[in-house]
N, C-alpha and C positions, 0 to 999 in steps of 0.2 A: 510368463514371468522370467524365463531363462535369460532374457536380454536386459532385464531391469537392473539398473546400477545399484539400487539399494539392496536387493536380494543378493547380488554378486558380492557387494562389499562386506556384508555381514554374514554371508553363508546361510541364509534363511530361505524358506520356501515362498513366503508371502511378504510383500513390502509394508508390513504393519509393525509398528513399534509400540510397546506398552510404556506409557510415561512413567518416569520414576517419581512417585508421589509420596509425600510424607505420610506416615501412619497407614498407608494402604499397600505399598508394594514391597513386601518382604519376599523371602525365598519361595514361599508357596505360590504366590501369584506369578513371579518371574519364571519359575520352572514350568508352570502350567501353560503360560503363554508361549514359551520357547518350544515346549512339546507339541503345541498346536501348529507349529510351522512359522509363527511370527517371532519377533524378538522381545524377550522379557528383560526388564530392567529392575534391579534392586535399587530402591531409593535410599541413598546414604544420608540424606538431609535430616532424617529423624533418628539416626542411629549413632550410638557411641562407637568408637573404633573397634573394640573387641566384639560388639554386637554385629557390626558389619562383617567382620571376619567369619563369625559363626554362620551368618546368612549366606555368604559366598560359598562356604564349604557344604552347607546343606543343599544349596542350589545345584552344585556340581554333582552331588549324590542323587539328586532327583531328576536330572536331565543330562543327556549326552549331546544336546543341541547347544548352539551358541547362545550366550546371554551376556548381559552387561551390567554396569553400575552407573547410576546417575549421581553426579557429585556437584552440589552447589559450591562454587569457588570461594564464596564468602564463609564457608564452614570454618569455625574457630580452630579446629584441629586438622587443618587441611594437609599438613605435612605427614602426619601419622596416617590419615586416611589414604593418601596416595601411596605411601610405602606399603600398606596392606594390600591395595589393589595390585601393585607390581609384584609383591612377594607371592600373592595367591594366584598369579598368572591369569587375571581376568582379561578376556580377549578384547572387550569393547568397553569404552568409557564415554558417556555423554556428560559434558560439562555445561554449567549454566551459572547465571548470576555472577559474572566476573569477566576479566580479560582473558580471552582464549590463548593469548601469547604466553601467559604465565606457566602453563603446564603442558601444552600440546607437544612441543618438541621433546620433552623428557618422556612423555608417555609413548610417543611414536618410536623413540629410540629403543624402547622396551618391546616393540612389536605390537603395541596396542592400537586398535583402530579408534579414532577420536572423532566424535561429533559434538557440535556446540549449539546451544539454543540461543536464538536471537529474537528480538521484537521489532527490528527495523533493518532497512537495507544498509544503513551506514555501519551497523554492527556486523552485518554479513561481510562487508569488505574487510573488517578487522579479522574475521575468520579466515578469509583468503590469505591475508598477510601472515597469519599465525600458522598456516599449513594444515588446517583440519581436513579430515577426509570427507566430511559431510556436514551440512547445515540443517538445523531444525528451525523453521520460521514459525513462530507461535503468535497467533492473533489474540486480541484481548477478550475473546469469548471464553478463553480457557479458565479453568478453576485455579485457585491458589494465587501465587505471586505472578504479577503481570508487568509488562513494559509500560513505561510512563506515556508512550506515544498513543496508546489506545487505538492502534490500527487493527482493523478487522482482518481476519484470515484471507478473505477473498480479495482484499486490497493489497495485503502484504505479499502474498505468494508471487504474483507477477512482477512486483517491484524488486523483490530479492532475485528472482530469475533474471531480471534485466541486468543486474550488476555482477552476476557470477554464473559460471557454468558447472559449479560443483554439484554433486548429488544433493538433491533438495528434498527435505521431509517437511510436510505441512502439519501444523498442529493448531488446536483451538477450535472447538465446536464440531469436531469430527467423531461421529459415533455410528455412522452407517456407511454402507458401500456406495450409496448415491453421493454422499458428501465426499467420499474418497475419489469417485469419478470426477466430481466437480473440480477438486484441487489438482488432479492429474491434468485436466484440460488447461489449467493455468500455469503448468510447468513443474509441478511437484512430481516426484518419482516414488514417494512413499508417504505414509501418514504416521503421526504419533498420536496415540489415543490414550487419554487419561481418564476422564469421567466414566466412560463405558466400562473400562476395566476396574475402576475403583468400586463399581457397584456389581461385582461378581462374587461368586461363592468363595473364591480363593483369596480375595482381598482381605488384608488384615484389619480393615476398618470395622468398627463395631456394627452389629446388626441394627442397632437403633439408628445410627447414622445412615446406613444403607436404606432402611425403610423410609426415613424422612426424605431422603433424596429422590427416591423413585415416586414420591407423591408430590413433588414440586411442579408448579405450573410456570408458564412463561412469565418472566418478570420477577420470579422469586429469588433470584440471585442478583448481586450488585457489586460493583467495584468500589471498594472503600479503602481507608487508611492510606490515602494518596500522599500524605505528607511523610509517611514512614516508609512503606513499601506497598504499592498498589496491589490489593488482594481481592479476588472475587470470592464472595462468600454468600451463604444463605442469609436471608433477612430473618433474624431471630432476636432474642433479648440482648445478646452481646452487640449485635449490629446496631440496635436502637441506641445503645449507650455511645457507640462510636459516632453515629449520626448526630446525636445531640451535641457532642463535643465539637465535631467538625462544623456544625451550623453556627456555633458561637465563636468560631475562629480559634480553637484550641491549638496549641503548639505541638510540634512533633514529640517533644518530651512528654507532654500530657497524654498524648495518644499512646506512647510507648508504656507509660505507667499503667494505663488501663489495660493494655494488651498483656503486660506482665510476661511471665515465663510459662510455657506449656499450655497456652490457650488452644492451639490447634490439636494437641494431644488430647486435651480435655474433651473437645468436641468430636473429633473424628475417631479416635481410638477408644476413648472411655465412654462416649455416647451421651455427653451432657448437651442436650439439644437446645437448651435455653441460654446458658452462659458460656458454652464453648464456641470456638471459631470453627464454623462448618464450611470448609473450602471445597467447592465443587463448581463445575462449569455450567454455562448457560444451557448446554445441550441436555442436561439432566432432565429437563421438562419433556424430552422425547422418550425417556427411559421409564418403563413401568414394571420391570421385573429384575430380580437378582438371578443370574444364570451362570453356569460354568464359563470360565475364561475361554475354553476351547470352542464353546458355542458362539461366542462373540466373533472369534476369527472366522469360523465357518459361515456365519450369517453375513458378515461384512464382505467376504469374497463372493458369496452367492449374489448379494445385492449389487456389488461392483460390476460383475460380468453381466448381470441383468440390465443395469443402467446403460452400460456401453452398447449392449445389443439393441436396446430400445432406441438409443440415439442414432445408431447406424440405420435402423429401420426407418426412423423419421426423416433421415437425410436421403 
């Protein structure tokens, strides 16, 4: 991996990035992932500004390895969040859900490495124009908020690679080393892993949420709320309410009213499995145990090299 552009860019050992997920990725998870040789990210999307500052400082105390912060650009207090990231000298920022041109130049002027998450090749071109250091291309298998294009990861990666030669990280449906090898074959140089790290010991999600997710079967998650913001979630009581509204042609405002405030916190962080919004990826059906984050990194790299060796032998 010494020639891999993702490991070189971020100063990490393995080209694995832990996704910045709401209610899952606080300082404990980010530091554990970074200490394992991958890149841990603090998810700012579910944090008040001062809470983010606290998590950044605790992460610095828990690891001497590189870590970063994921920031949704639609965040209502974005100016304050960015000022904190700059003041606290966070080395790496992953942005999402917005125009990368808005903040990339300012962050890079502060010496911060910037990656941006996209759901399509046309958005990847905007990243090139914005001057980002790396692109995360995320397929709609991923949990939580998704692109409206509904493009799968195996389709998306080669299309993004076709339009840019920037360092490319694949995301969506990746929880194993074999999946990592597959997207590398398509042009990715690293992977961003959300669901598998959300269901680890260090994740700040509730135990009830974790146990529900490791019991999911194929087809137990679905993309919903398309009129508001396409979101992959577990089929539960809340989803059934969403489904009923969507089937009768409810407006975006009606769906927002049902969603209310704090629905994902209620489900993921507080463990309300029936009325909460349980955001998780399709790949959850492959996961059957809650393990330490370091074990995830170790297993993925072992599986990755095993898959590459197997393919070499077959050829």
